[in-house]
C-alpha positions as CSV (number, residue, x, y, z in Angstrom):
1,M,93.5,262.0,29.0
2,H,96.4,262.7,26.2
3,A,97.2,266.1,25.8
4,A,95.4,266.9,22.7
5,S,92.2,265.7,24.6
6,R,93.3,267.6,27.9
7,D,93.3,270.7,25.5
8,A,89.8,269.8,23.9
9,L,87.7,269.1,27.1
10,A,89.3,272.3,28.6
11,K,87.7,274.5,25.7
12,C,84.5,272.7,26.0
13,R,84.2,273.2,29.8
14,E,84.9,277.0,28.7
15,K,82.1,276.9,26.4
16,L,79.6,275.0,28.9
17,Q,80.9,277.9,31.8
18,G,79.7,280.4,29.3
19,T,76.7,279.3,28.5
20,I,75.4,278.2,32.0
21,G,76.6,281.3,33.3
22,Q,74.4,283.3,30.8
23,K,71.1,281.8,32.1
24,S,69.9,283.2,35.2
25,D,66.9,280.6,35.8
26,G,68.1,278.5,38.7
27,G,69.9,275.9,37.2
28,A,67.1,274.7,34.7
29,T,69.2,275.2,31.9
30,A,71.9,273.4,33.1
31,A,70.0,270.5,34.4
32,T,68.6,270.3,31.2
33,I,72.2,270.4,29.3
34,G,73.5,267.8,31.8
35,S,70.4,265.2,31.3
36,E,70.7,265.7,27.4
37,L,74.4,265.1,26.8
38,F,74.1,261.8,29.0
39,Q,71.6,261.2,26.2
40,V,74.0,261.9,23.5
41,V,76.7,259.6,25.3
42,E,74.1,256.7,25.5
43,V,73.6,257.0,21.6
44,L,77.3,257.2,20.9
45,D,77.8,254.2,23.3
46,A,75.4,251.9,21.3
47,D,77.3,252.7,18.0
48,R,80.8,252.2,17.7
49,S,81.0,253.3,14.0
50,L,79.1,256.7,15.0
51,R,81.7,257.2,18.0
52,I,84.7,256.5,15.7
53,A,83.2,259.0,12.8
54,V,82.2,262.2,15.1
55,A,85.8,261.6,16.6
56,D,87.7,261.6,13.3
57,S,90.3,263.9,13.6
58,S,91.5,263.4,9.8
59,A,87.7,264.4,9.0
60,P,87.3,268.0,8.8
61,A,85.7,270.0,12.2
62,A,82.7,271.1,9.9
63,A,82.1,267.4,8.7
64,R,82.0,266.1,12.3
65,Q,79.9,268.8,13.3
66,D,77.4,268.5,10.4
67,L,76.9,264.9,11.1
68,A,76.5,265.5,14.9
69,R,73.9,268.3,14.0
70,S,72.1,266.0,11.8
71,L,72.0,263.5,14.7
72,F,71.4,265.0,17.6
73,G,69.8,268.7,16.1
74,W,66.2,267.2,16.9
75,K,66.9,265.2,19.8
76,V,68.5,267.9,22.2
77,G,67.8,271.5,23.1
78,D,69.8,274.4,21.2
79,A,72.0,275.1,24.4
80,T,73.1,271.3,24.4
81,L,73.8,271.2,20.8
82,E,76.1,273.9,20.9
83,I,78.0,272.0,23.7
84,V,78.1,268.9,21.2
85,L,79.1,271.2,17.9
86,E,82.0,272.4,20.0
87,A,83.0,268.7,21.5
88,V,83.2,267.2,18.4
89,G,84.9,270.3,16.5
90,Q,87.7,269.6,18.9
91,S,90.8,267.3,18.3
92,W,90.5,264.1,20.8
93,S,93.2,261.5,20.9
94,N,90.5,259.1,20.5
95,P,86.7,258.1,20.2
96,R,86.7,257.4,23.9
97,D,87.9,260.6,24.7
98,L,85.5,262.5,23.4
99,R,82.6,260.2,24.8
100,D,84.4,260.9,28.2
101,G,84.6,264.3,27.7
102,L,80.8,264.4,27.1
103,V,80.1,262.3,30.1
104,D,82.7,265.0,32.4
105,L,80.5,268.1,30.7
106,G,77.2,266.6,31.5
107,R,78.3,265.7,34.9
108,L,79.4,269.3,36.0
109,S,76.2,271.0,34.2
110,L,74.3,268.6,36.4
111,L,76.2,269.9,39.6
112,A,76.1,273.4,38.2
113,S,72.4,272.9,38.3
114,A,73.0,271.8,41.9
115,A,74.9,274.6,43.1
116,A,72.3,277.4,41.8
117,Q,69.8,275.7,43.7
118,G,71.8,275.7,46.7
119,Q,71.6,271.6,47.2
120,L,75.4,271.1,46.0
121,A,77.0,270.1,49.5
122,T,73.5,268.0,49.9
123,V,74.3,266.1,46.3
124,E,78.1,265.5,47.6
125,D,76.9,264.0,50.4
126,E,74.2,261.7,48.9
127,L,76.8,260.8,46.6
128,F,79.3,259.6,49.0
129,R,76.6,257.6,51.3
130,L,75.2,255.7,48.3
131,G,79.1,254.8,47.5
132,R,79.5,253.5,50.9
133,I,76.0,251.6,50.2
134,V,76.9,250.1,47.0
135,A,80.7,249.2,48.2
136,G,79.1,247.7,51.0
137,N,76.9,245.2,49.6
138,P,79.3,243.2,47.0
139,E,76.0,241.6,45.4
140,F,74.5,244.9,44.9
141,E,77.9,245.9,43.2
142,Q,78.2,243.3,41.0
143,A,74.4,243.5,39.7
144,L,75.3,247.1,38.9
145,A,78.1,246.6,37.2
146,D,76.8,243.9,35.1
147,R,77.8,244.6,31.6
148,Q,75.2,242.3,30.4
149,A,72.2,243.6,31.9
150,P,70.1,246.2,30.2
151,A,70.6,249.7,30.9
152,D,66.9,250.4,32.0
153,A,67.2,247.2,34.7
154,K,70.1,248.6,36.0
155,R,68.3,252.1,36.3
156,A,65.4,250.3,37.9
157,L,67.5,248.4,40.2
158,L,69.3,251.4,41.7
159,G,65.8,253.4,41.8
160,T,64.4,250.9,44.5
161,V,67.4,252.5,46.9
162,L,66.8,256.0,45.8
163,Y,63.6,256.5,45.1
164,G,62.2,259.4,47.4
165,K,65.4,259.6,49.5
166,V,67.7,261.9,46.9
167,T,67.5,264.6,45.0
168,A,66.8,264.8,41.2
169,V,70.5,265.5,40.7
170,T,71.8,263.0,42.4
171,E,69.5,260.5,41.0
172,T,70.5,261.4,37.3
173,L,74.2,261.7,37.9
174,A,74.2,258.1,39.8
175,S,72.1,256.6,37.1
176,Q,74.2,257.5,34.0
177,A,76.9,256.7,36.2
178,V,75.7,252.4,36.6
179,V,74.8,252.3,32.7
180,R,78.2,253.3,31.4
181,P,80.0,250.3,29.7
182,E,82.9,250.0,32.2
183,S,81.0,251.1,35.3
184,R,82.6,250.7,38.5
185,P,79.8,251.8,40.5
186,A,81.3,252.9,43.8
187,E,84.3,254.3,42.3
188,D,82.4,256.0,40.1
189,L,79.9,257.5,42.7
190,D,83.2,258.4,44.8
191,A,84.7,260.2,41.9
192,L,81.2,262.1,41.4
193,S,81.2,263.3,44.9
194,R,84.9,264.3,45.0
195,M,83.9,266.3,42.0
196,A,80.9,268.2,43.8
197,A,83.3,268.7,46.3
198,E,85.9,270.2,44.5
199,L,83.3,272.9,42.9
200,Q,82.6,274.0,46.2
201,G,86.5,274.6,46.6
202,T,86.7,272.2,49.4
203,S,89.2,269.0,49.6
204,V,88.0,265.8,50.5
205,A,89.4,263.9,53.8
206,D,88.7,260.0,53.6
207,V,88.2,259.4,57.5
208,T,87.9,255.5,58.5
209,S,86.5,255.2,62.2
210,A,86.0,252.4,64.2
211,K,82.4,253.9,65.3
212,D,79.8,256.4,63.9
213,L,81.1,259.8,64.6
214,S,78.6,262.6,65.7
215,D,77.5,265.6,64.1
216,E,79.8,267.5,66.7
217,Q,82.7,265.3,66.3
218,L,82.5,265.3,62.8
219,S,82.5,269.3,62.9
220,S,85.2,269.3,65.4
221,L,87.4,267.2,62.7
222,K,86.6,269.3,60.0
223,A,87.9,272.1,61.5
224,R,90.9,270.8,62.6
225,L,91.2,269.5,59.4
226,G,90.9,272.8,58.0
227,K,93.7,274.3,60.0
228,I,96.2,271.5,59.2
229,Y,95.5,272.1,55.2
230,G,94.7,275.5,55.7
231,K,91.6,275.0,53.4
232,D,88.1,273.9,53.9
233,M,87.6,270.0,54.0
234,A,84.7,267.6,53.4
235,V,84.7,264.5,55.2
236,H,83.9,261.3,53.8
237,L,83.5,259.0,57.1
238,S,83.7,254.8,56.8
239,V,83.3,253.0,59.7
240,D,85.5,249.8,59.9
241,P,85.6,248.2,63.8
242,T,88.4,246.2,62.7
243,I,90.7,249.4,63.1
244,M,89.4,248.7,67.1
245,G,89.8,252.2,67.7
246,G,91.2,256.0,67.1
247,L,90.9,257.3,62.9
248,V,92.5,256.8,59.6
249,I,92.5,259.9,57.6
250,R,93.5,260.2,54.0
251,V,94.0,263.3,52.1
252,G,95.1,262.8,48.8
253,D,98.3,260.8,48.9
254,E,99.3,261.3,52.6
255,V,97.6,259.0,55.0
256,I,97.7,259.7,59.1
257,D,97.1,256.6,61.0
258,G,96.1,257.0,64.2
259,S,93.7,253.6,64.7
260,V,94.8,251.3,67.1
261,S,95.4,248.8,64.8
262,G,98.0,251.2,63.0
263,R,99.4,251.6,66.3
264,I,99.4,247.8,67.1
265,E,101.2,246.8,63.9
266,S,103.8,249.8,63.8
267,M,104.8,248.2,67.5
268,R,105.3,244.9,65.7
269,R,107.3,246.3,63.2
270,R,109.6,247.7,65.9
271,I,110.0,244.6,67.6
272,P,113.0,242.3,66.4
Protein backbone atom coordinates (compact mmCIF):
# COMPACT_ATOMS: atom_id res chain seq x y z
CA MET A 1 0.00 0.00 0.00
CA HIS A 2 1.02 3.60 -0.60
CA ALA A 3 1.45 5.99 2.33
CA ALA A 4 -2.07 7.45 2.08
CA SER A 5 -3.63 4.00 2.16
CA ARG A 6 -1.45 2.85 5.06
CA ASP A 7 -2.60 5.89 7.03
CA ALA A 8 -6.22 5.20 6.13
CA LEU A 9 -5.91 1.57 7.21
CA ALA A 10 -4.30 2.55 10.51
CA LYS A 11 -7.24 4.84 11.31
CA CYS A 12 -9.73 2.13 10.36
CA ARG A 13 -7.96 -0.41 12.54
CA GLU A 14 -8.12 2.01 15.44
CA LYS A 15 -11.85 2.44 14.86
CA LEU A 16 -12.34 -1.31 14.68
CA GLN A 17 -10.41 -1.94 17.88
CA GLY A 18 -12.46 0.70 19.66
CA THR A 19 -15.72 -0.80 18.45
CA ILE A 20 -14.77 -4.35 19.43
CA GLY A 21 -13.26 -3.22 22.71
CA GLN A 22 -16.57 -1.78 23.85
CA LYS A 23 -18.23 -5.20 23.69
CA SER A 24 -17.97 -7.94 26.29
CA ASP A 25 -19.88 -10.60 24.42
CA GLY A 26 -17.23 -13.27 24.02
CA GLY A 27 -16.24 -12.16 20.53
CA ALA A 28 -19.74 -12.38 19.01
CA THR A 29 -19.70 -8.78 17.74
CA ALA A 30 -16.20 -9.21 16.30
CA ALA A 31 -17.26 -12.38 14.50
CA THR A 32 -20.32 -10.67 13.03
CA ILE A 33 -18.33 -7.64 11.89
CA GLY A 34 -15.74 -9.87 10.23
CA SER A 35 -18.29 -11.94 8.34
CA GLU A 36 -20.28 -8.90 7.26
CA LEU A 37 -17.18 -7.03 6.06
CA PHE A 38 -16.43 -10.00 3.83
CA GLN A 39 -19.96 -9.69 2.42
CA VAL A 40 -19.28 -6.02 1.64
CA VAL A 41 -16.04 -7.00 -0.10
CA GLU A 42 -17.89 -9.51 -2.28
CA VAL A 43 -20.30 -6.80 -3.41
CA LEU A 44 -17.41 -4.49 -4.30
CA ASP A 45 -15.57 -7.30 -6.10
CA ALA A 46 -18.60 -7.87 -8.30
CA ASP A 47 -19.03 -4.21 -9.35
CA ARG A 48 -15.98 -2.29 -10.54
CA SER A 49 -17.85 1.01 -10.98
CA LEU A 50 -19.11 0.82 -7.41
CA ARG A 51 -15.62 -0.02 -6.17
CA ILE A 52 -14.30 3.12 -7.87
CA ALA A 53 -17.17 5.31 -6.64
CA VAL A 54 -16.76 4.55 -2.94
CA ALA A 55 -13.00 5.13 -3.13
CA ASP A 56 -13.10 8.27 -5.31
CA SER A 57 -11.02 10.76 -3.31
CA SER A 58 -12.14 13.58 -5.61
CA ALA A 59 -15.69 13.22 -4.24
CA PRO A 60 -16.58 14.55 -0.77
CA ALA A 61 -16.19 11.98 1.99
CA ALA A 62 -19.81 12.56 3.03
CA ALA A 63 -21.02 11.69 -0.47
CA ARG A 64 -19.03 8.45 -0.47
CA GLN A 65 -20.40 7.59 2.95
CA ASP A 66 -23.98 8.32 1.85
CA LEU A 67 -23.49 5.96 -1.09
CA ALA A 68 -22.13 3.23 1.17
CA ARG A 69 -24.95 3.77 3.66
CA SER A 70 -27.59 3.42 0.94
CA LEU A 71 -25.97 0.21 -0.33
CA PHE A 72 -25.06 -1.56 2.87
CA GLY A 73 -27.13 0.04 5.61
CA TRP A 74 -29.84 -2.60 5.30
CA LYS A 75 -27.44 -5.50 4.68
CA VAL A 76 -25.14 -5.27 7.68
CA GLY A 77 -25.45 -4.43 11.36
CA ASP A 78 -24.82 -1.00 12.85
CA ALA A 79 -21.37 -1.92 14.16
CA THR A 80 -20.22 -3.14 10.75
CA LEU A 81 -21.72 -0.14 9.01
CA GLU A 82 -19.71 2.18 11.26
CA ILE A 83 -16.51 0.46 10.12
CA VAL A 84 -17.53 0.62 6.45
CA LEU A 85 -18.37 4.33 6.72
CA GLU A 86 -15.05 4.99 8.45
CA ALA A 87 -13.25 3.19 5.63
CA VAL A 88 -14.96 4.90 2.69
CA GLY A 89 -14.56 8.26 4.44
CA GLN A 90 -10.77 7.90 4.35
CA SER A 91 -8.53 8.85 1.41
CA TRP A 92 -7.13 5.71 -0.21
CA SER A 93 -4.51 5.69 -2.93
CA ASN A 94 -6.72 3.58 -5.20
CA PRO A 95 -9.92 1.47 -5.07
CA ARG A 96 -8.00 -1.76 -4.67
CA ASP A 97 -6.37 -0.50 -1.47
CA LEU A 98 -9.79 0.29 0.00
CA ARG A 99 -10.98 -3.18 -0.90
CA ASP A 100 -7.84 -4.81 0.54
CA GLY A 101 -8.23 -2.65 3.64
CA LEU A 102 -11.73 -4.01 4.21
CA VAL A 103 -10.37 -7.55 3.81
CA ASP A 104 -7.71 -6.79 6.42
CA LEU A 105 -10.31 -5.41 8.81
CA GLY A 106 -12.54 -8.45 8.31
CA ARG A 107 -9.65 -10.77 9.06
CA LEU A 108 -8.67 -8.83 12.17
CA SER A 109 -12.26 -8.92 13.40
CA LEU A 110 -12.52 -12.68 13.05
CA LEU A 111 -9.14 -13.25 14.68
CA ALA A 112 -10.23 -10.96 17.53
CA SER A 113 -13.31 -13.13 17.98
CA ALA A 114 -11.07 -16.21 18.14
CA ALA A 115 -8.90 -14.50 20.75
CA ALA A 116 -11.96 -13.66 22.84
CA GLN A 117 -12.92 -17.35 22.78
CA GLY A 118 -9.41 -18.52 23.65
CA GLN A 119 -9.04 -20.09 20.20
CA LEU A 120 -6.42 -17.89 18.54
CA ALA A 121 -3.57 -20.40 18.86
CA THR A 122 -5.83 -23.13 17.50
CA VAL A 123 -6.86 -20.98 14.53
CA GLU A 124 -3.21 -20.16 13.79
CA ASP A 125 -2.31 -23.85 13.74
CA GLU A 126 -5.35 -24.83 11.66
CA LEU A 127 -4.62 -22.17 9.04
CA PHE A 128 -0.99 -23.24 8.80
CA ARG A 129 -1.86 -26.92 8.45
CA LEU A 130 -4.51 -26.15 5.86
CA GLY A 131 -1.96 -24.11 3.90
CA ARG A 132 0.42 -27.09 3.90
CA ILE A 133 -2.38 -29.37 2.66
CA VAL A 134 -3.17 -26.98 -0.19
CA ALA A 135 0.48 -26.42 -1.10
CA GLY A 136 1.07 -30.17 -1.14
CA ASN A 137 -1.72 -30.83 -3.62
CA PRO A 138 -1.17 -28.78 -6.83
CA GLU A 139 -4.45 -29.90 -8.44
CA PHE A 140 -6.42 -28.92 -5.35
CA GLU A 141 -4.69 -25.53 -5.16
CA GLN A 142 -5.24 -24.89 -8.87
CA ALA A 143 -8.94 -25.63 -8.48
CA LEU A 144 -9.20 -23.22 -5.54
CA ALA A 145 -7.28 -20.51 -7.45
CA ASP A 146 -9.32 -20.87 -10.67
CA ARG A 147 -10.64 -17.37 -11.44
CA GLN A 148 -13.32 -18.79 -13.73
CA ALA A 149 -14.81 -21.07 -11.08
CA PRO A 150 -17.87 -19.75 -9.19
CA ALA A 151 -17.20 -18.69 -5.61
CA ASP A 152 -19.78 -21.13 -4.26
CA ALA A 153 -18.10 -24.01 -6.08
CA LYS A 154 -14.72 -23.16 -4.54
CA ARG A 155 -16.27 -22.85 -1.09
CA ALA A 156 -17.91 -26.23 -1.53
CA LEU A 157 -14.63 -27.79 -2.62
CA LEU A 158 -12.83 -26.34 0.37
CA GLY A 159 -15.66 -27.51 2.59
CA THR A 160 -14.93 -31.13 1.68
CA VAL A 161 -11.62 -30.73 3.50
CA LEU A 162 -12.75 -28.46 6.35
CA TYR A 163 -16.17 -29.76 7.33
CA GLY A 164 -16.27 -30.63 11.02
CA LYS A 165 -12.48 -30.46 11.36
CA VAL A 166 -11.73 -26.80 12.12
CA THR A 167 -13.14 -23.89 14.12
CA ALA A 168 -15.81 -21.65 12.61
CA VAL A 169 -13.31 -18.76 12.45
CA THR A 170 -10.81 -20.81 10.47
CA GLU A 171 -13.50 -21.95 8.06
CA THR A 172 -14.74 -18.39 7.47
CA LEU A 173 -11.23 -16.99 6.97
CA ALA A 174 -10.21 -19.79 4.61
CA SER A 175 -13.42 -19.58 2.59
CA GLN A 176 -12.96 -15.85 2.06
CA ALA A 177 -9.32 -16.30 1.07
CA VAL A 178 -10.05 -18.75 -1.73
CA VAL A 179 -12.80 -16.67 -3.35
CA ARG A 180 -10.66 -13.55 -3.75
CA PRO A 181 -10.18 -12.68 -7.45
CA GLU A 182 -6.41 -12.79 -7.10
CA SER A 183 -6.43 -15.77 -4.74
CA ARG A 184 -3.15 -17.58 -4.10
CA PRO A 185 -4.59 -20.08 -1.61
CA ALA A 186 -1.46 -21.49 0.02
CA GLU A 187 0.17 -18.05 0.36
CA ASP A 188 -3.02 -16.43 1.65
CA LEU A 189 -3.52 -19.13 4.27
CA ASP A 190 0.10 -18.75 5.37
CA ALA A 191 -0.35 -14.97 5.66
CA LEU A 192 -3.47 -15.49 7.78
CA SER A 193 -1.60 -17.89 10.05
CA ARG A 194 1.18 -15.34 10.48
CA MET A 195 -1.36 -12.63 11.29
CA ALA A 196 -2.80 -14.87 14.00
CA ALA A 197 0.69 -15.44 15.40
CA GLU A 198 1.46 -11.71 15.44
CA LEU A 199 -1.75 -10.99 17.35
CA GLN A 200 -0.50 -13.40 20.02
CA GLY A 201 2.76 -11.46 20.23
CA THR A 202 4.78 -14.29 18.71
CA SER A 203 7.17 -14.50 15.76
CA VAL A 204 6.98 -17.31 13.23
CA ALA A 205 9.80 -19.75 12.53
CA ASP A 206 9.33 -21.75 9.32
CA VAL A 207 11.05 -25.04 10.02
CA THR A 208 11.74 -27.73 7.43
CA SER A 209 12.62 -31.18 8.72
CA ALA A 210 13.42 -34.44 6.95
CA LYS A 211 10.84 -36.16 9.16
CA ASP A 212 8.02 -35.21 11.48
CA LEU A 213 8.92 -33.94 14.94
CA SER A 214 7.32 -35.09 18.17
CA ASP A 215 5.45 -32.67 20.43
CA GLU A 216 8.38 -32.83 22.84
CA GLN A 217 10.85 -31.97 20.08
CA LEU A 218 8.68 -29.08 18.90
CA SER A 219 8.41 -27.69 22.42
CA SER A 220 12.16 -27.92 22.87
CA LEU A 221 12.74 -26.20 19.52
CA LYS A 222 10.33 -23.39 20.42
CA ALA A 223 12.14 -22.86 23.71
CA ARG A 224 15.57 -22.73 22.06
CA LEU A 225 14.42 -20.34 19.35
CA GLY A 226 12.77 -18.19 21.99
CA LYS A 227 16.09 -17.83 23.79
CA ILE A 228 17.91 -17.03 20.56
CA TYR A 229 15.47 -14.35 19.39
CA GLY A 230 14.32 -13.11 22.77
CA LYS A 231 10.61 -13.55 22.07
CA ASP A 232 7.90 -16.18 21.98
CA MET A 233 8.01 -18.25 18.80
CA ALA A 234 5.45 -20.14 16.78
CA VAL A 235 6.92 -23.04 14.80
CA HIS A 236 5.45 -23.83 11.38
CA LEU A 237 6.79 -27.25 10.50
CA SER A 238 7.07 -28.67 6.98
CA VAL A 239 8.45 -32.12 6.20
CA ASP A 240 10.82 -32.52 3.23
CA PRO A 241 12.75 -35.82 3.07
CA THR A 242 15.07 -34.40 0.40
CA ILE A 243 17.01 -32.39 3.01
CA MET A 244 18.13 -35.84 4.29
CA GLY A 245 18.39 -34.82 7.96
CA GLY A 246 18.69 -31.84 10.30
CA LEU A 247 16.61 -28.69 10.07
CA VAL A 248 16.27 -25.57 7.94
CA ILE A 249 14.93 -22.69 10.00
CA ARG A 250 13.67 -19.41 8.54
CA VAL A 251 12.78 -16.45 10.76
CA GLY A 252 12.00 -13.39 8.69
CA ASP A 253 14.89 -12.91 6.26
CA GLU A 254 17.29 -15.03 8.33
CA VAL A 255 17.93 -18.64 7.32
CA ILE A 256 19.69 -21.21 9.51
CA ASP A 257 20.52 -24.20 7.33
CA GLY A 258 21.49 -27.13 9.51
CA SER A 259 20.30 -29.76 7.04
CA VAL A 260 22.44 -32.61 5.78
CA SER A 261 21.80 -31.53 2.19
CA GLY A 262 22.82 -27.99 3.08
CA ARG A 263 26.09 -29.14 4.65
CA ILE A 264 26.86 -31.30 1.62
CA GLU A 265 26.22 -28.37 -0.71
CA SER A 266 28.43 -26.14 1.42
CA MET A 267 31.26 -28.70 1.20
CA ARG A 268 30.85 -28.89 -2.58
CA ARG A 269 31.22 -25.12 -2.86
CA ARG A 270 34.45 -25.21 -0.87
CA ILE A 271 36.03 -27.98 -2.95
CA PRO A 272 38.01 -26.41 -5.86
